[in-house]
C-alpha positions in Angstrom: 19.5 -13.1 -23.1 17.0 -12.6 -20.5 16.8 -13.3 -16.6 14.8 -16.2 -16.8 17.4 -17.8 -19.2 19.4 -17.3 -16.8 17.7 -19.5 -13.9 17.4 -23.6 -13.7 14.5 -24.3 -10.7 15.7 -27.5 -8.9 12.7 -27.9 -6.5 9.9 -26.3 -4.9 8.5 -26.9 -1.9 5.3 -25.5 -0.6 6.0 -24.4 2.9 2.6 -23.0 4.2 -0.8 -22.8 2.5 -3.2 -20.8 4.1 -4.2 -17.1 3.8 -1.5 -17.0 1.3 1.4 -19.2 -0.2 4.9 -19.9 0.9 7.5 -22.0 -1.1 10.7 -22.9 -1.2 12.7 -23.0 -4.2 15.9 -24.3 -4.7 17.4 -23.0 -8.4 20.9 -22.6 -9.9 21.5 -19.0 -11.0 24.0 -17.8 -14.0 26.2 -15.5 -12.9 28.0 -12.1 -15.0 31.0 -14.1 -15.6 28.9 -17.2 -16.8 29.3 -19.7 -13.9 26.4 -21.2 -12.2 25.4 -20.7 -8.6 23.4 -22.9 -6.5 20.2 -20.7 -4.4 17.7 -21.3 -2.0 15.5 -18.8 -1.8 11.7 -18.5 0.0 8.8 -16.8 -2.1 5.6 -15.4 0.0 2.6 -15.0 -2.5 -0.4 -13.4 -1.6 -1.7 -12.1 -4.9 -1.0 -8.5 -6.3 -2.8 -5.7 -4.6 -4.0 -1.9 -5.2 -3.2 1.4 -2.7 -5.0 4.9 -3.2 -4.3 8.5 -2.1 -7.3 10.5 -1.8 -6.7 14.1 -1.9 -8.5 17.6 -2.1 -6.6 20.1 -3.4 -9.1 22.8 -2.7 -8.9 22.2 1.0 -5.2 20.7 0.9 -6.2 17.8 2.6 -6.1 13.7 2.4 -7.8 10.9 3.6 -5.6 8.2 5.0 -6.5 5.0 7.6 -5.6 3.8 10.6 -5.4 0.3 11.9 -3.8 -2.8 13.4 -1.3 -4.5 11.9 0.0 -7.6 13.7 3.6 -7.8 11.7 4.1 -4.2 12.7 3.6 -4.9 16.3 5.8 -8.0 16.5 8.6 -5.8 15.0 8.6 -2.8 18.0 5.6 -0.7 16.2 3.3 -0.6 19.4 0.6 1.3 18.0 -1.9 1.4 15.1 -0.2 2.1 11.8 -1.5 5.0 9.3 -1.8 4.2 5.7 -3.6 5.0 2.6 -6.2 2.7 1.9 -5.5 -0.8 0.4 -6.0 -3.8 -1.0 -5.8 -7.0 -2.5 -6.9 -7.9 -6.3 -8.7 -11.0 -6.0 -9.0 -11.4 -9.9 -10.6 -8.3 -10.2 -8.8 -5.2 -12.1 -6.5 -3.0 -10.1 -9.2 -0.3 -10.8 -12.2 -2.0 -9.9 -10.4 -3.3 -6.6 -9.2 0.2 -5.4 -12.8 1.8 -6.0 -14.5 -0.9 -3.7 -11.4 -1.3 -1.3 -11.8 2.7 -0.7 -15.5 3.3 0.0 -15.2 0.1 2.3 -12.3 1.3 4.5 -13.2 5.5 4.1 -16.7 5.6 3.4 -15.6 7.8 0.1 -17.0 6.8 -2.7 -14.4 7.6 -5.4 -14.2 9.1 -9.0 -12.1 9.5 -11.7 -9.1 7.4 -10.4 -5.7 8.0 -11.9 -2.9 5.2 -11.6 0.4 6.3 -11.5 2.5 3.7 -11.2 3.4 0.4 -10.1 6.1 -0.9 -7.9 6.9 -4.2 -6.1 7.4 -3.6 -2.4 9.3 -6.7 -0.9 11.1 -7.9 -3.6 13.7 -10.0 -1.4 10.7 -12.2 -0.9 7.5 -11.2 -1.3 5.9 -11.5 -5.0 3.2 -9.0 -4.8 3.1 -5.9 -7.1 1.6 -2.5 -5.9 -0.8 -0.6 -8.6 -0.6 3.3 -7.3 -3.4 5.3 -8.0 -5.0 8.9 -6.9 -8.1 10.5 -6.9 -10.1 13.5 -5.8 -12.4 13.9 -3.3 -14.9 16.1 -1.7 -17.0 16.0 1.5 -20.3 15.5 -0.3 -18.4 12.0 -2.1 -18.8 10.0 1.4 -21.4 7.8 1.0 -20.8 5.8 4.3 -18.9 5.3 7.3 -16.3 3.1 6.0 -14.1 1.0 8.8 -13.7 -1.8 6.7 -15.0 -5.3 6.9 -15.0 -6.4 10.2 -15.8 -10.4 9.3 -12.1 -9.8 8.0 -10.9 -8.2 11.5 -10.8 -5.1 10.2 -11.8 -2.2 12.5 -10.4 1.0 10.9 -10.1 4.8 11.8 -10.5 7.2 9.3 -8.4 10.6 8.9 -8.4 13.3 7.4 -5.0 15.4 7.5 -4.0 18.4 5.6 -1.2 17.4 3.2 1.4 19.7 5.2 1.0 17.6 8.5 0.7 14.2 6.6 4.3 15.2 5.2 5.1 16.5 9.0 4.4 13.0 10.5 7.0 11.1 8.1 9.3 13.2 9.3 8.0 12.5 13.2 7.7 8.9 12.0 4.2 8.8 13.0 3.6 7.4 9.4 6.0 4.8 8.4 4.1 2.8 5.9 5.8 2.5 2.9 3.1 2.5 0.4 1.7 5.8 2.1 4.9 7.6 2.1 5.5 7.3 -1.6 1.6 8.7 -2.1 2.3 11.8 0.0 5.4 12.3 -1.4 3.9 12.1 -5.1 1.1 14.0 -3.9 3.9 17.0 -2.6 5.8 16.7 -6.0 2.6 16.6 -8.3 -0.9 17.1 -6.7 -0.8 20.2 -4.2 1.1 23.0 -6.5 1.4 26.7 -5.0 2.8 27.9 -1.3 1.9 25.4 1.4 -0.1 26.3 4.2 1.8 26.5 7.8 2.2 23.5 9.6 1.0 22.6 12.7 0.2 19.3 14.3 -3.4 18.5 14.0 -5.6 15.8 12.5 -8.9 15.1 12.2 -10.8 11.6 12.9 -13.7 11.2 10.8 -16.4 9.4 12.7 
């Protein structure tokens, strides 16, 4: 028996349909003991997305972004949020989308993009699935300034950090974005072999 076989949907109500779709669903769920329980759930559907970490193993650096996130502000984070480049798929493949998004946000034209895993980031309420990517870069791969799409309200700084410093910013709380933390931890395990360089606080804002 699949999970779908244990669900009977009674009603679906659209609560909001603007930038994304918020629905309220009333359903019956068959529990492990065979009894049925009536539940009410809200789901926020904004489509699936992709995120990428650009890394330079020779210089032991990564490229991240820094931008305003209103939901983080209203939950107590009074600063710009440091993140890996990311975007919604908008009906194209994850590989195609992440290439466009990386160049738009950072100015780097990515090559040899590699998908590493997929994950639901907030499955209690958000339907979005994220496709995680990594790609090598070199300074010569920067073909533009980045900064995002101003018409969509994006005003993005581009950061180049040593991997040791980026990991240290997770420890201090300077980096709090979940998808970025996952990618940096993956990088520490798989992309930067050998002895780490001595960590000292630094970050480079790429103009």
